[in-house]
C-alpha positions as CSV (number, residue, x, y, z in Angstrom):
1,M,-13.3,-48.0,-12.3
2,P,-11.6,-47.8,-15.7
3,S,-8.9,-50.3,-16.5
4,D,-6.0,-50.3,-18.9
5,T,-4.3,-53.2,-20.7
6,T,-0.5,-53.9,-20.3
7,P,1.6,-54.9,-23.4
8,R,1.0,-58.6,-22.4
9,G,-2.8,-58.1,-22.4
10,E,-3.1,-58.1,-18.6
11,Q,-5.7,-55.7,-17.2
12,T,-4.7,-53.1,-14.6
13,S,-7.0,-50.8,-12.8
14,T,-6.6,-47.0,-13.0
15,P,-7.8,-45.0,-10.1
16,E,-10.3,-42.3,-11.1
17,L,-9.3,-38.7,-10.2
18,A,-12.0,-36.8,-8.4
19,L,-10.9,-33.2,-8.9
20,G,-14.2,-31.5,-8.2
21,P,-15.0,-28.0,-9.4
22,A,-12.3,-25.5,-9.9
23,P,-12.1,-22.8,-7.2
24,S,-13.6,-19.5,-8.0
25,R,-11.6,-16.3,-8.5
26,S,-12.7,-15.0,-5.1
27,E,-11.7,-18.3,-3.4
28,V,-8.2,-18.1,-5.0
29,T,-7.9,-14.4,-4.0
30,S,-9.0,-14.9,-0.4
31,T,-6.6,-17.9,-0.1
32,L,-3.7,-15.9,-1.4
33,I,-4.5,-13.0,0.9
34,E,-4.7,-15.3,3.9
35,A,-1.4,-16.9,2.9
36,A,0.2,-13.5,2.5
37,R,-0.9,-12.5,6.0
38,R,0.6,-15.7,7.4
39,V,3.9,-15.1,5.6
40,L,4.0,-11.5,6.9
41,R,3.7,-12.7,10.5
42,R,7.3,-14.1,10.3
43,R,10.1,-12.1,8.7
44,F,12.0,-15.3,7.8
45,R,9.1,-16.4,5.7
46,V,9.2,-13.1,3.8
47,V,12.9,-13.6,3.3
48,L,12.4,-17.1,1.9
49,L,9.6,-15.8,-0.4
50,I,12.0,-13.0,-1.6
51,R,14.7,-15.6,-2.3
52,D,12.3,-17.8,-4.2
53,A,10.9,-14.8,-6.2
54,Y,14.4,-13.6,-7.2
55,A,15.3,-17.2,-8.3
56,H,12.0,-17.4,-10.3
57,L,12.6,-14.0,-11.8
58,E,16.2,-14.7,-12.8
59,A,15.2,-18.1,-14.3
60,N,12.5,-16.5,-16.5
61,T,14.0,-13.1,-17.4
62,D,12.8,-13.2,-21.0
63,A,9.2,-13.9,-20.2
64,L,9.0,-11.2,-17.5
65,T,10.4,-8.1,-19.2
66,A,7.1,-6.3,-18.8
67,V,7.3,-6.3,-15.0
68,W,11.1,-6.7,-14.5
69,T,11.8,-3.2,-13.1
70,D,8.7,-3.0,-10.9
71,L,9.0,-6.5,-9.6
72,R,12.7,-6.0,-8.6
73,A,11.7,-2.7,-6.9
74,A,8.9,-4.5,-5.0
75,L,11.4,-7.2,-3.9
76,R,13.8,-4.5,-2.7
77,L,11.0,-2.9,-0.8
78,L,10.3,-6.2,1.0
79,V,14.0,-6.7,1.7
80,A,14.1,-3.2,3.3
81,W,10.9,-3.9,5.2
82,T,12.3,-7.2,6.6
83,R,15.5,-5.4,7.6
84,R,13.3,-2.7,9.3
85,S,15.1,0.0,7.4
86,Y,12.0,1.0,5.5
87,R,8.6,1.0,7.3
88,K,6.6,3.6,5.3
89,V,4.5,1.0,3.6
90,S,0.9,0.1,4.5
91,T,-0.1,-3.3,5.6
92,T,-2.5,-3.5,2.7
93,S,0.3,-2.9,0.2
94,L,2.5,-5.5,1.9
95,V,-0.3,-8.1,1.8
96,L,-0.9,-7.3,-1.9
97,L,2.7,-7.6,-2.9
98,V,3.3,-10.8,-0.9
99,A,0.1,-12.4,-2.3
100,A,1.2,-11.5,-5.8
101,L,4.7,-13.0,-5.1
102,L,3.1,-16.2,-3.7
103,Y,1.1,-16.6,-6.9
104,F,4.3,-15.8,-8.9
105,V,6.4,-18.5,-7.2
106,T,3.7,-21.1,-6.8
107,P,3.9,-23.7,-9.6
108,I,0.1,-24.1,-9.6
109,D,-1.2,-21.4,-11.9
110,A,-4.2,-20.7,-14.1
111,I,-1.7,-21.1,-17.0
112,P,1.2,-23.5,-16.2
113,D,4.6,-21.9,-16.2
114,P,6.3,-24.7,-18.2
115,L,4.4,-23.4,-21.3
116,G,7.1,-20.8,-21.7
117,A,6.2,-17.1,-22.2
118,L,2.5,-18.1,-22.5
119,G,2.7,-19.7,-19.1
120,F,3.6,-16.4,-17.5
121,V,0.7,-14.4,-18.8
122,D,-1.3,-15.0,-15.6
123,D,1.8,-14.3,-13.4
124,L,2.4,-11.0,-15.3
125,A,-1.2,-10.0,-14.9
126,V,-1.2,-10.7,-11.1
127,V,2.2,-9.0,-10.5
128,Q,1.3,-6.0,-12.7
129,T,-2.1,-5.5,-11.0
130,A,-0.4,-5.6,-7.5
131,V,2.3,-3.2,-8.6
132,E,-0.2,-0.8,-10.2
133,T,-2.3,-0.9,-7.0
134,V,0.6,0.1,-4.8
135,R,2.3,2.3,-7.4
136,D,2.4,5.4,-5.1
137,E,4.0,3.6,-2.3
138,L,6.5,1.9,-4.6
139,D,7.4,5.3,-6.1
140,Q,7.9,6.6,-2.5
141,F,10.2,3.7,-1.8
142,R,12.2,4.4,-4.9
143,S,12.6,8.0,-3.8
144,W,13.7,6.8,-0.4
145,E,16.2,4.4,-2.0
146,E,17.7,7.2,-4.0
147,R,18.1,9.4,-0.9
148,Q,19.9,6.6,0.9
149,C,22.4,6.5,-1.9
150,L,23.2,10.2,-2.0
151,P,26.2,11.3,0.0
152,A,25.5,13.5,3.0
153,S,25.9,17.2,2.3
154,S,28.5,19.1,4.3
């Protein structure tokens, strides 16, 4: 075990960190998908995730301009889904969006968030990929939202 020396010349032992091999991309993906499925089993978990994602989004506005509009629409979709006012979204799309949000709010990333805009490159890629994958359903949700805001015709 390695040891360090204190300012007085005393030796202290430093525990070795056994990190092991980094998880593969497929292991990370399957872990995120399983976590998303668990979150989706309880509406309050989805609500907490939405809250955390909004806080993370607001705290990092400058770094997230590329996905700002789509991410906010995805969060509104999840809010409507948890309120049971919008249900025309597939389970696959819900899982993808929640998995992307879990990656987004989790501080353990491929590129650490404290690195500023550079730290959000991986977050942007994950969120953008999820949004592009569910683009049609997100656009349908936006249309539904617009219809909800229109006054009823006489």
